[in-house]
C-alpha positions as CSV (number, residue, x, y, z in Angstrom):
1,M,163.6,38.3,157.2
2,E,164.5,41.3,155.1
3,P,162.5,41.7,151.8
4,Y,164.2,41.3,148.5
5,T,163.7,41.9,144.8
6,V,164.5,39.4,142.1
7,L,166.0,41.0,139.0
8,M,166.0,39.2,135.6
9,S,166.2,40.0,131.9
10,V,164.7,38.2,129.0
11,Y,165.1,38.6,125.3
12,E,163.5,37.2,122.1
13,K,165.7,34.1,121.7
14,E,164.8,32.6,125.0
15,V,162.8,29.3,125.2
16,P,159.3,30.0,126.6
17,E,159.2,26.7,128.5
18,F,162.5,27.4,130.2
19,F,161.3,31.0,131.0
20,Q,158.2,29.7,132.6
21,K,160.1,27.2,134.8
22,S,162.5,29.9,135.9
23,L,159.7,32.1,137.0
24,E,157.8,29.2,138.7
25,S,161.0,28.4,140.7
26,I,161.0,32.0,142.0
27,L,157.4,31.9,143.0
28,K,158.0,28.6,145.0
29,Q,160.7,30.1,147.3
30,T,160.4,29.4,151.0
31,H,161.2,33.0,151.6
32,A,159.2,34.7,148.8
33,P,160.4,37.9,147.1
34,S,158.3,41.1,147.5
35,Q,159.0,42.1,144.0
36,I,160.1,40.6,140.7
37,V,161.5,42.9,138.1
38,V,161.6,41.5,134.5
39,V,163.4,43.6,131.9
40,K,162.1,42.8,128.4
41,D,165.4,43.4,126.4
42,G,163.7,44.4,123.2
43,P,160.6,43.1,121.7
44,L,159.7,39.4,122.7
45,T,158.1,36.7,120.8
46,E,154.4,36.1,121.1
47,E,155.0,33.0,123.2
48,L,157.3,34.7,125.7
49,D,154.9,37.5,126.1
50,G,152.3,35.0,126.8
51,V,154.3,33.6,129.7
52,L,154.6,36.9,131.2
53,E,151.0,37.9,130.7
54,T,149.9,34.6,132.4
55,V,152.1,35.0,135.5
56,T,151.5,38.7,135.9
57,A,147.7,38.1,135.7
58,K,148.1,35.6,138.7
59,H,150.4,38.0,140.7
60,P,149.6,41.5,139.6
61,N,151.1,43.2,142.6
62,L,154.4,41.2,142.5
63,F,155.8,41.9,139.0
64,T,157.4,45.1,137.6
65,I,157.8,44.7,133.8
66,V,160.3,47.0,132.3
67,P,160.0,47.0,128.4
68,L,162.8,48.2,126.3
69,E,162.3,49.4,122.8
70,E,165.4,47.5,121.5
71,N,167.9,45.0,122.6
72,V,170.7,46.6,124.6
73,G,172.4,43.5,125.9
74,L,172.6,42.1,129.5
75,A,174.5,44.9,131.1
76,G,172.2,47.6,129.7
77,A,169.1,45.7,130.5
78,L,170.1,45.0,134.2
79,N,171.2,48.6,134.7
80,Q,167.7,49.7,133.5
81,G,166.1,47.2,135.7
82,L,168.0,48.2,138.8
83,Q,166.2,51.6,138.6
84,Y,162.9,49.9,139.3
85,C,164.0,47.6,142.2
86,K,162.3,48.8,145.4
87,N,164.4,46.8,147.9
88,S,168.0,47.1,149.0
89,L,168.6,43.4,148.6
90,I,168.6,42.2,145.0
91,G,168.8,38.5,143.8
92,R,169.8,37.9,140.2
93,M,168.2,35.2,138.2
94,D,168.7,34.1,134.6
95,S,165.6,33.5,132.6
96,D,166.5,29.9,131.8
97,D,167.8,28.8,135.1
98,I,165.9,27.1,138.0
99,A,166.3,28.4,141.7
100,L,166.3,25.7,144.5
101,P,163.4,26.3,146.9
102,E,165.5,27.6,149.7
103,R,168.0,29.6,147.6
104,F,166.8,33.1,148.8
105,F,166.1,32.0,152.4
106,K,169.7,31.0,152.7
107,Q,171.1,34.0,150.9
108,V,169.0,36.6,152.8
109,G,170.1,34.9,156.0
110,A,173.8,35.1,155.0
111,M,173.4,38.7,154.0
112,E,171.9,39.6,157.4
113,H,173.9,37.5,159.8
114,K,177.2,37.8,158.1
115,G,176.9,41.3,156.8
116,Y,177.6,40.4,153.2
117,E,177.0,43.1,150.6
118,L,177.6,40.5,147.8
119,C,177.0,36.8,148.0
120,S,176.6,33.9,145.6
121,G,176.9,30.1,146.0
122,T,177.3,26.8,144.2
123,V,175.5,26.2,140.9
124,L,174.5,22.8,139.6
125,E,174.8,22.6,135.8
126,F,172.4,20.5,133.8
127,E,171.6,19.9,130.2
128,E,168.1,18.6,130.1
129,D,166.9,17.5,133.5
130,P,167.8,19.6,136.6
131,M,167.4,16.5,138.7
132,H,170.4,15.0,136.9
133,P,173.1,17.7,136.9
134,V,176.3,17.0,135.0
135,S,178.7,19.2,136.8
136,K,178.9,21.9,139.6
137,R,180.7,25.2,139.9
138,I,182.1,25.6,143.5
139,L,183.7,28.8,144.5
140,P,185.9,29.9,147.4
141,E,184.0,31.1,150.4
142,T,186.0,33.8,152.3
143,K,186.9,37.2,151.0
144,E,190.7,36.5,151.0
145,E,190.2,33.3,148.9
146,I,187.8,35.2,146.6
147,I,190.3,37.9,145.9
148,R,193.0,35.3,145.1
149,F,190.7,33.4,142.8
150,S,189.5,36.6,141.1
151,K,193.0,37.3,139.6
152,R,192.5,34.3,137.3
153,R,188.8,33.4,137.2
154,N,185.3,34.8,137.9
155,P,184.9,34.6,141.6
156,F,181.1,34.8,141.8
157,N,178.4,32.7,140.0
158,H,176.3,35.5,138.4
159,P,172.9,33.5,138.1
160,A,173.2,32.9,141.9
161,V,174.2,36.3,143.1
162,M,172.6,38.5,145.6
163,F,173.8,42.1,146.3
164,R,172.9,45.5,147.8
165,K,171.5,47.8,145.4
166,E,173.3,50.8,146.9
167,L,176.6,49.1,146.4
168,V,176.1,48.3,142.7
169,E,174.9,51.8,142.1
170,A,177.9,53.3,144.0
171,V,180.3,51.6,141.5
172,G,178.2,52.7,138.5
173,G,176.3,49.7,137.7
174,Y,177.2,46.9,135.3
175,P,180.2,47.9,133.1
176,S,179.8,47.4,129.2
177,Y,182.0,44.4,128.7
178,P,180.1,41.8,126.7
179,F,180.4,38.3,128.1
180,F,182.3,39.7,131.1
181,E,179.9,42.4,132.5
182,D,179.5,40.6,135.8
183,Y,183.2,39.8,136.1
184,A,184.0,43.5,135.6
185,L,181.4,44.5,138.1
186,W,182.8,42.2,140.8
187,M,186.3,43.7,140.3
188,E,184.9,47.2,141.0
189,I,183.2,45.9,144.2
190,L,186.2,43.9,145.4
191,A,188.4,47.0,145.1
192,R,186.2,48.5,148.0
193,D,186.5,47.4,151.6
194,V,183.1,45.6,151.8
195,P,182.2,42.1,153.2
196,V,181.6,39.5,150.5
197,G,181.2,35.8,150.5
198,N,180.1,32.6,148.7
199,L,177.9,29.8,150.1
200,A,178.9,26.2,149.7
201,E,175.4,25.0,149.3
202,P,173.9,24.7,145.8
203,L,171.5,27.5,145.1
204,V,170.7,27.3,141.4
205,Y,170.3,24.7,138.7
206,M,172.0,26.4,135.8
207,R,171.1,25.2,132.3
208,V,174.2,24.5,130.1
209,G,174.6,22.8,126.8
210,H,176.3,23.1,123.5
211,Q,175.0,26.8,122.9
212,M,176.7,27.9,126.1
213,Y,180.0,26.4,125.0
214,E,179.6,27.7,121.5
215,R,179.2,31.3,122.9
216,R,182.5,30.9,124.7
217,G,184.5,30.2,121.7
218,G,185.4,31.8,118.3
219,R,187.6,34.8,117.3
220,S,185.1,37.4,118.4
221,Y,184.9,36.0,121.9
222,V,188.7,35.7,122.0
223,K,189.0,39.4,121.1
224,K,186.6,40.4,123.9
225,L,188.2,38.1,126.6
226,W,191.8,39.4,125.7
227,N,190.7,43.0,126.0
228,F,189.0,42.4,129.3
229,K,191.9,40.5,130.8
230,K,194.2,43.2,129.5
231,Y,192.1,45.8,131.2
232,L,192.3,43.9,134.6
233,Y,196.1,43.8,134.1
234,Q,196.4,47.5,133.3
235,K,194.3,48.4,136.3
236,G,196.8,46.6,138.5
237,W,194.4,43.8,139.6
238,M,196.4,41.0,137.9
239,S,200.1,40.5,138.0
240,W,202.0,39.6,134.8
241,S,202.1,36.0,135.6
242,D,198.3,36.0,136.4
243,F,197.6,37.7,133.1
244,V,199.8,35.3,131.1
245,I,198.2,32.2,132.7
246,S,194.6,33.6,132.8
247,A,194.4,35.2,129.4
248,G,196.7,32.8,127.6
249,G,195.0,29.7,128.9
250,H,191.5,31.2,128.2
251,V,192.4,32.0,124.7
252,V,193.6,28.4,124.0
253,I,190.4,27.0,125.5
254,A,188.2,29.5,123.4
255,L,190.0,28.3,120.2
256,L,189.4,24.6,120.8
257,P,186.6,22.8,118.8
258,K,183.3,23.1,120.7
259,G,183.2,19.5,121.8
260,L,186.7,19.7,123.2
261,R,186.0,22.9,124.9
262,K,183.0,21.4,126.6
263,K,185.0,18.5,127.9
264,F,187.7,20.7,129.1
265,Y,185.2,22.8,131.2
266,E,183.6,19.7,132.7
267,R,186.9,17.9,133.5
268,N,189.1,20.8,134.6
269,L,187.0,23.8,135.6
270,R,184.0,22.1,137.2
271,G,183.5,19.8,140.2
272,S,182.1,16.3,139.7
273,I,178.5,15.4,140.9
């Protein structure tokens, strides 16, 4: 099977235990990566650095560490990391999520056999124990369904994405849209005539909790999401009705109290386990 690189970013507020488990899940893949690029998005804590030092000592030829002098945010960190990826196939991974053992075997197979240039899959969301997920995010599988879905919601699960490096470089990398950098990138890609798809199978255990739902609320978040949805409308990607439903509904959800927001996501925007 074709070799691939795993690309991830880590910053000082990550939990060392979660980071370690995430790295371990990559190292246990049935189709192992030939390179793991870890971008240090600014100085890390001593504990996080310790996790990296331990794992790189055991696998010195596998890891490429990219240290940044200051925190530049997810889009900037990933764009920096892309420059160090040696393979055409790149699998994204968040530093607190856990990949299922056959995640990359399944994705590389789909990329090769179906000709996908961008592919993600279902994520199982958990709060404490990945063996007891609380919800899952299932996405449309075909390109036609993905394009329809994208006019109102993010059509790919970023922590479970695999893409061709050349494609992402061709559209200029991750745009600078805090909270929506991945969504903005997918729109640039979908505007091109390239094969994309989603796998129905679960690929990643995604860590969720009160912090995630807290980040998706508040006036600052509302301003960013409104500007992003307005940008998609002005580009002609969304119709007026899509914009009103997507942006208006999203604003209402973001202004809900955190507990209600969490319940809304679980009951209305996620599949049951």
